[in-house]
C-alpha positions in Angstrom: 0.0 0.0 0.0 1.4 3.4 -0.9 2.0 6.2 1.5 -0.9 8.3 0.2 -3.4 5.5 0.9 -2.0 5.1 4.4 -2.3 8.8 5.1 -5.9 8.9 3.7 -6.8 5.9 5.9 -5.2 7.6 8.9 -7.2 10.8 8.2 -10.4 8.8 7.8 -9.8 6.9 11.0 -9.0 10.1 12.9 -12.3 11.7 12.0 -14.0 10.3 15.1 -11.2 11.4 17.4 -11.3 14.9 15.7 -15.1 15.2 16.3 -14.8 14.1 20.0 -12.0 16.5 20.5 -14.0 19.3 18.9 -16.9 18.6 21.2 -14.6 18.4 24.2 -13.0 21.8 23.2 -16.4 23.4 23.1 -17.4 22.0 26.6 -14.2 22.5 28.6 -13.8 25.8 30.3 -10.0 25.8 30.0 -7.8 23.9 27.6 -4.1 23.7 28.6 -1.1 21.8 27.5 -1.8 19.0 30.0 -5.3 18.3 28.8 -4.3 18.6 25.1 -1.4 16.1 25.7 -3.6 13.6 27.6 -6.4 13.5 25.0 -4.0 13.5 22.0 -1.7 10.9 23.5 -4.5 8.5 24.4 -6.4 8.8 21.1 -3.2 8.4 19.1 -2.0 5.5 21.2 -5.3 3.6 21.0 -5.6 4.2 17.3 -2.2 2.7 16.7 -2.7 -0.1 19.3 -6.0 -1.2 18.0 -4.6 -1.3 14.4 -1.8 -3.6 15.7 -4.3 -5.8 17.5 -6.5 -6.1 14.5 -3.5 -7.0 12.3 -2.2 -9.6 14.8 -5.7 -11.1 14.9 -5.9 -11.2 11.1 -2.5 -13.0 10.9 -3.9 -16.0 12.8 -6.4 -17.0 10.1 -5.0 -15.3 7.0 -4.2 -18.6 5.2 -7.9 -19.7 5.6 -9.2 -16.7 3.8 -6.6 -16.0 1.1 -9.0 -16.8 -1.8 -11.5 -14.1 -0.8 -9.3 -11.7 1.3 -9.9 -8.7 -1.0 -13.6 -9.1 -0.6 -13.2 -9.3 3.2 -11.1 -6.2 3.3 -13.6 -4.4 1.0 -16.5 -5.5 3.3 -14.7 -4.3 6.4 -13.9 -0.9 5.0 -17.4 -0.6 3.6 -18.9 -1.4 7.0 -16.6 1.0 8.9 -17.1 3.7 6.3 -20.8 3.2 6.2 -21.0 3.2 10.0 -19.0 6.5 10.1 -21.4 8.1 7.6 -24.5 6.8 9.3 -23.3 8.1 12.7 -22.4 11.4 11.3 -25.8 11.9 9.8 -27.7 10.9 13.0 -28.9 13.7 15.2 -26.7 13.9 18.3 -27.2 15.3 21.7 -24.9 18.3 21.8 -25.1 18.9 25.6 -21.8 19.3 27.4 -21.0 16.6 29.9 -19.9 17.8 33.4 -17.0 15.3 33.9 -13.6 16.1 32.4 -13.3 13.8 29.3 -9.5 14.2 29.4 -9.2 12.2 32.7 -10.0 8.8 34.1 -12.5 6.3 32.8 -14.0 8.8 30.5 -10.7 9.2 28.7 -10.2 5.4 28.4 -13.8 4.8 27.1 -13.5 7.6 24.6 -10.1 6.3 23.5 -11.6 2.8 22.9 -14.7 4.1 21.2 -12.8 6.3 18.8 -10.4 3.6 17.8 -12.6 0.6 17.2 -12.6 1.3 13.4 -8.8 1.1 13.5 -9.2 -2.5 14.7 -11.1 -3.5 11.6 -8.6 -1.7 9.3 -5.8 -3.6 11.0 -7.5 -6.8 10.2 -7.8 -5.6 6.6 -4.0 -5.0 6.6 -3.4 -8.5 7.7 -5.6 -10.2 5.1 -4.0 -8.0 2.4 -0.5 -8.9 3.6 0.4 -5.4 4.4 3.2 -4.8 7.0 1.5 -2.8 9.7 4.3 -1.1 11.7 4.6 2.1 9.6 0.9 2.4 8.9 0.1 2.0 12.6 2.6 4.7 13.5 1.2 7.0 10.9 -2.3 6.3 12.1 -1.4 7.0 15.7 0.5 10.2 14.9 -2.3 11.6 12.7 -4.9 10.7 15.2 -2.9 12.5 18.0 -2.3 15.6 15.8 -6.0 15.9 14.7 -7.1 15.4 18.3 -5.0 18.3 19.4 -6.2 20.5 16.5 -9.8 19.5 17.1 -9.6 20.3 20.8 -8.3 23.8 20.2 -10.5 24.4 17.2 -13.5 23.4 19.3 -12.7 26.1 21.7 -12.7 28.6 18.9 -15.6 27.4 16.9 -18.1 26.5 19.7 -20.4 24.9 17.1 -19.2 21.4 16.1 -22.2 20.1 14.3 -21.4 21.0 10.7 -17.7 20.7 10.8 -17.8 17.4 12.7 -20.4 15.9 10.5 -18.5 16.8 7.3 -15.3 15.3 8.7 -17.0 12.0 9.5 -18.8 11.7 6.2 -15.6 12.5 4.3 -13.7 9.9 6.4 -16.4 7.3 5.7 -16.3 8.0 1.9 -12.5 7.8 1.9 -12.6 4.3 3.5 -15.2 3.1 1.1 -13.1 4.5 -1.8 -10.0 2.6 -0.6 -12.1 -0.6 -0.4 -13.2 -0.1 -4.0 -9.6 0.5 -4.9 -8.6 -2.8 -3.3 -11.3 -4.6 -5.4 -10.0 -2.8 -8.6 -6.5 -3.9 -7.7 -7.6 -7.5 -7.6 -9.2 -7.3 -11.1 -12.8 -7.3 -9.9 -13.7 -4.4 -12.1 
């Protein structure tokens, strides 16, 4: 997989983290370096880690699915991309939560929730025989960067609904497009 595709996947996967960071930036009364680091570090670490876990899981049964692995990868990317688009278009409750989402269990739960898509993409990497180390690093770094940007942008914007929705829809479309590209690369169309 070329570097551009990896970067596009990383940007698409980071859309959830970006949206959560935007909403967090809107709700928090103060955003300092410590909060920014905590949120960005955890979101980036979980994105990279879940990608590695998905890849490792995929390695265990790759030989069993080699004949249809490109369809599986396409299906996973279609499901993840479709889910991102569906969630973006659903009406969300925009109320601010009182607990600090950059600390404790809230931080862990948000980190897991925003990185589940990366698990499926890691599985796709395994079935496509893509070495995961560099893509996982890029995915983690981009997620951390966009989390920090989203947190501070949320503070400035104060209205995340349009920007967040657009980011998630674009991310979902990118994943679906990459899935179609995989099918095209295997001569399906």
